[in-house]
Phi, psi and omega in degrees: 000322181305322183284326186279337186263124177274344183246163168271165177232140172244129175242133177244125175235140184239122178276103189258104190223350186046235185281349187295339178295344182246023183305328179250016181223073184303327180293318178297323179302312180296317182296327185259004188308315182295324177292321179298322181295333181270354191294323179302315180298320178297315180300318178302317182292320179297316182296318177301317179298313181298320181293314180301320186262004180059053181249126171261128181232170178256117179258107181267108184264138165294128187303327181299333178292342179286346181275151175270330180198167170205157178217161180289148170239123183050046179067015178240132176274133180047064185299335180285347185277118182282126186273155166243139174270114181265145179284335183277346182216106189280345184278170171300140185304328184262017182306318183277346176298120185288351182047056186225226181213173186296327181292317184276326185227069187293351179276352183245354180226144186211034180307321181297322181291313181302316182296321177299316182293317179298319186271010180301146179293337176247132185307130173235136179275137173262123180239172179261137172241036185077172178276318188229033181054043179288141181272088184299328184270001178285132185297340181275343184297126181280147178303320181298326180290317179299316179297316179300318179296316179297320180293318180294324177297315180303315180299317184293323185275347180305324180296341187260355179056047182241137174266104185274120187252339189244148184228135175240122183285132174306134184055023179056027179266104186281136177189163176056046179300318181298321179293320180301319183294334181286345175265197188265016185285144176240348184208156174216162177267115180276174182294150180283125175287142176215156184291344181250021180308318186278357184288153175281176195306305185290311177302328179297317179298316180297314180298321179299316179297316179299314181303316182284314185298317182268009176048051178295138184307124180287161179293142169253152195233163170242142178296145178244123180281109183258081182054046177091353175249124188270123175269118173250092187299155176290153175246319186203130171270127175282105192289146173291178178236046175245167180054219183293340183292341181291344179276351178273120184299147177305320182302325179297318179297314182296313181297321180299314180296318179297321177296322178297317179297313180299320181293320178298320180294312183298321185261357184063038183240194184250133170256109184257103187259131184215162176190168170264136177308325182291340175303323183286340179290346180288337176196069187300326182295339177256313190288329178288312174300326177297316177298319179297320179296321178295315181293321177299320179294316178299320180295322176302314180294324179293317180296328178272015172066027180257343188222144169248147176241115187223160175281170176299315181299315179297317180298315183293317181299316180296317182292316183289337177288327185297000000 
């Protein structure tokens, strides 16, 4: 791909999950609750920014957010969903699902958000982030559970008349590629390659901080055809500003992204930039203007004909046609 492309490409993907990212982490749910409550407002601002700047992005939704409501049947939530018993989470996977509706529990349902994204004046791609934030790459996850999760997502998206082509794995844990191919997906976001991949846990954390603080150029990627399913690996997560991450200056994030864009242009590759909308809720007054600065820079490059900005689906279709 590097040889055929005279331009770089930027792909933006957003893991849109509200509270579902903590379905197996009740403590994280409590810790992040205030940020989740602000996420709708953040999504509105991101969408306004994308429309204003003419940016098409890939919004990977947890399928349960496509529902307006759900309720228990015979005391079981989502009885058709085949369970896996995980060692890290002893409860039923849907224990935290309120089995309620969007009015009463807006952090678990998001039909309004999906409709806003679909009806945006600038095209936005709707992708899957699984139905229930299932960990596809966990060695304990049963094949039946993965299939069940894919089926429930299909049911949920049927109401929207959308052909969903792209898949983003919860926590970037890749798994069950063959099952994915049996549905209509053509592409997924693979794990981000990094120079400190082989490090053990503590040195890895230190290396991550160094990498972010000094805005080391992120990897730019080429799609990998995985038996007809295209892997478009991640390049850079736009970091939140909570915990230790608040010590990383905003400027480092912006510079890192600009370096990624420049590298994609220079090498004719893809800079795959991603985040969760709730990440921006940790410091919206900084992170939203920071995102705008990154997008303005990408737009400058696009106007000078050096960069294309495309969704995962658009990138995959073009690549698979070649």
